[in-house]
N, C-alpha and C positions, 0 to 999 in steps of 0.2 A: 484232636483227642490227645490226652495226656498219657505219658508212659509211667507216671507216678503210681497209677493203680496197680501196676505189676509188682510194686514193692510191698504190697500187703502180704501178710503171712498166710500160710495155708496153701494147699495144693491148687493147681490150676484145674478148671473144669475141662474134662476131656470127653471125647466121644460125641460131641454135639454136631449139629449140621453146619457145614462150612458156609460162610457168607456167599460163596459162589456155587453152592449146590454140590452134589456128589461127584466123585471122580469117575470119568467115563472110561471106555475101552482105550487101549494104547493107540497113539498116533506117532508122528515124528519118527518114522522108520521102525515103529514097533517098540520104541524105547520109553516113551513118556505117556503117562495117563494123566489127564487134566479134566477140570470141570467143563461142562458144555459152554461153548462160546470162546474157549481158549484154544490156541494152537501153538505148536512148538516146531523148531527146526534146528538142525545142526549148522552152525556158522563156521566152525573150524574143527579139523581133525589133526591130531598129532602126526607129523610126518608128511602131511599133505599141504599143498600150496593154498594160501589165502592171498589173493591179489599179488601173487608173485613171491610171497614170504612163506617159507616152510614153517608151519605152526609147531611150537615146542611140545615136547613130552612133559608129563607131570604138571599140567596146568593147575594152578592153585588159586590163591586169593585174587580178587579183581575189583575194579570200580569203573564207573562211567563218568564222562566229562562232557560238557556242552561244546559244540563245535559249529557255530553259526546256526543254520537250520538243521544240522545233523548232530551227531554225537560220536564219542569214542569210547570203546571198551578196552581197558587195560587188564592184562593177565600176567601173573608171576609164573615162573617155572622153578619147581623144586628139584633141580638136578645139581649134582656135584660138578663143579668146574664150568658147566655149560648152562648155568641157571639164567638169571636175569629176568627181563620182562619184555613183553611185546604188546602192540596196540593194533586194534582194528578200527578203521574210520568208516562210519556209516553215513550214507547220503540221507536226505530228508525222507525219501520213500522207503528206507530200510535196506536198500541194497548196499553191498560192500564197495567202498570207493578206494580204499588203500589199506595196507598193513605193513608194519615196520617194527624194528627193535627199538626200544627206548633205554635198555640197560643190558650191557654185556660185560663179561669178565668177572662175574660174581658167582656165588654158588648157594644152593639150597634156599632160594628165594620163595619161601612158602607163603607168608602173609604180608600184609602192608596196610595202607590206608590212604584215603584221599584228603587233601587239604582244602580249606576254603578258598585259597588262591589258585586252585586248579593245578596242583602238582600231585604226583604219586609217590608215597613213601614206601619203599620196598626194603624189607628186612632180610638179613641173612641169618639162617638158623644155625650156622656152624659156630664152633668155639670162638669166642670173642668176635662174633658177627657184628656187622655194621648196618646202619640205616642209610640208604641212598635216596636222595630226592631226585625224582625223574620228571622229565617234561613229557606229558602224554601227547603233545602235539609234534614231538620229534624235532624240535628246533634247537633246544639247548642240551648240552651234554649232561648226563647225570652226575651228581656230586655227593660224596659221602658227608654225612652229618655226624661227625665223631662225638660232639658234645652230648648226643643222645645216648651215649653209653656203648660199651663193647661187651655184648653178651649174646646169648642165643635169642635173637630177635624174632618175634612172631608179628603180631598185628600192631597197628597204630590207629588211634581215633582222636581226631581233633575236637576240642571243646572250645568253640569261639566265644562262648559266654565268659569263661574264666581264662581264656587265652593260654591253654595248656594242651599238650598232646599226651594221651594215655598210651602206655606200652605194655604188652604182655611178653612173658619170658617162657621159652620152651624147655623148661627143666622140671624134673619131678618135684623139686622143692623150689620152684621159681617164684618170682615176686611180681607184683603189680606196680608199675612205675608211672610217673608223670614227668614230662619235660616242660619247663617254663622258660621259653625263649626270652631273652632280654628285650627283643623287638619282635612283636607279633607279626608274622609273615616272613621272618628271617630266622631260620633254624641253625644258623652257623654257631651261635653262642647262646648259652643259657644254663639253667640249673636242673640237674637230674635228681628227682626225689623218689623215695620208695614208701609205699603204704605200710604202716605198722599196725599191729594188732589192736592198738587203742583207737585206731581211726585217724591218727596223726600222720602227716607226711614229713619224713625226715630226709635231709640231704644225703645223697650218696657221696662220700668224700672223694673217691677217685673213679669217676665214670670210665676212664680209659682202662681200668682194671689191669694194671701192669703186673701185679703180684697176687692180688686177691680178687675173686669174682665179685661183681656188684651185689649179688644176692647175699654175700657173706660179710659185707662191710657194715651193716646196721643190724645189731643183734635182735632188735625188736621187730624186724620186718616180718610181715605176714606171708605165709607160704601157700602156694597153690600148685595143684598137681598138673603141671604142663600147660601153662597159659597158651591160648590159641587165638581164635577170632576175637574181634573187638569192634564195637560200633557205638557211637554216641548219638543220642536222640532225646530231645526234650528234657534236659537236666539229668539224664541217666546214662551211664556208660555200661553197656552190656558187654560181657566177655565170656568166653568159654574156656574150659579146662579139658585138655585132651585125655588126661589120665583117667578121670572119672566121668567124662562126658557131661559135665554140668554147665548150664547157662546161669551166670551170675548177673546181678544188677547192682551197680555202685551208684548210690545216691550222692550226687555232687554237692548237695547242700548239707547233709548230715554226716557224710563219710561212712554211712552204714552200707554193708555188703550183704545182699540177700540172695539166697538160692531160688531161682525161678523154676527150673525143671531139669530133668536129666535126659541123656541121650542126644545131646546137641553137638554138632560139629561146626557149623557156620551160622552166622546171623547177619541180617540186614534189616532196615526199616523202609517201609513204603511211605509215600506222602500222606496216605490215609491215617497213619499212626500205627498200622499193623506191623508186627514183626514177622519176618519170614525166616524160618530156621530149617536147616537140613538135619535130619534125625535118622539114626540107625542105618545110615549108608544107603537107604533105599527110598527116602521120601523127603519132601519139603512140606512143612506144616505152617499154618498161619496162627499166630498168637495175637488175639485182639486186645485192645486196651482194657476191655472189661474182663480179662483173665480167662478167656476161652481159647483152647488150642484145638484146631480142627485140621483135617487133611486138605492139602492143595494139589500136590503132585506126587506121582509114584514113578520110580525109575525101574525099568525092567532089564537093565544091562547086566554085566558080569557080576557075580557074587563078590562081595568084598570091596566094591567101588566106594569112593568117597565123593560126595557132592560138595563142591567148594566154590568160592568166588562169587557168591550171590551179590548182585548189584542191580539196581534199577536205573534205567535210562533217565535223563533229566526230566522228561515229561511224565515219568511214572507209569508209562503204558507198556513197557517192555522190561522183562526180568532176564538177566543173564546169569549163567552158572556153568561150571565145568564138572564133568564126571571122570574120575581117574582112579586107577588102582596103583597105589604106592608110586614108584618112579616110572611106571609104564605109560603107554600111550593113553590119551584121553580125548574126549569130545567136549566142545564148548557149545552150549545151547542158548537159544533165544526163545522166550515164551512171550506171546502177545495175547491180549484179550481185554475184557472189561474190568480192569483193576479198579478198586474203589478209589474215589477221589478224596482229596484232603478235606 
């Protein structure tokens, strides 16, 4: 299924019947309401041990990676000074085999993104923040990728078709960037560019931003109200803006940016072509390629919680996400069930 249909103008169709049927009564410790046939469990709690590792507070963006017959889920921590990222390794039967840190000594690691070569890009949200490329398998030390710019980094989404990485910026007048590495698969060197109002990409003269912020270096740069989550699928880069809660779609062929819907915090795509979005801090909805948005999950936790870190396991049969309230403790969940196939 193509994501191009989401770029059509006009509102999405809402209030229809989910492809999975209606949401049932809460399960998973009374916190999650899901369609029949689906189940949920808590796989990690902030401050509690997971395979010997104390799970971090303020869990945020995440991604899954293949690991032989099993898989790995990586999660950022949006804490000052004690941020970074950690990983949980799952066995083929879904049990937890290991957990470990993959990034330490950084701060405010809210969002990020997975690469096609199975590394995790973790961005720092602080002033002149950096992007760190991390090894989800815990073998190699994380490395800063300074050529990707020094600004309040949020998410990253790799576009293997054009061999670029899209980047969002957590400023009220932030920009939408792309990084073109000189050698695809090596993010050490490359060109940082910013999207302008005309749809053109212009180079950022000084990505290190020693005197002037990257968003102020190109006067024609297009502004967005607090760039947040970001996900590439099928020729479209979807990203959210925290200030106005909007889900945007950037058409990589035409450079057009379209508003998809409001009230969105995080976004990911399933192998079926469906988008899964967290909305209004209490639910996860499905947006189908034919422009229908229907409920999938309801969260009955503390008021004001954020649902973040949406990511599917490589087989597409498990969805992970975290529920957290600002910098407080959080829960990381796994949802299993008959997800639609590709």
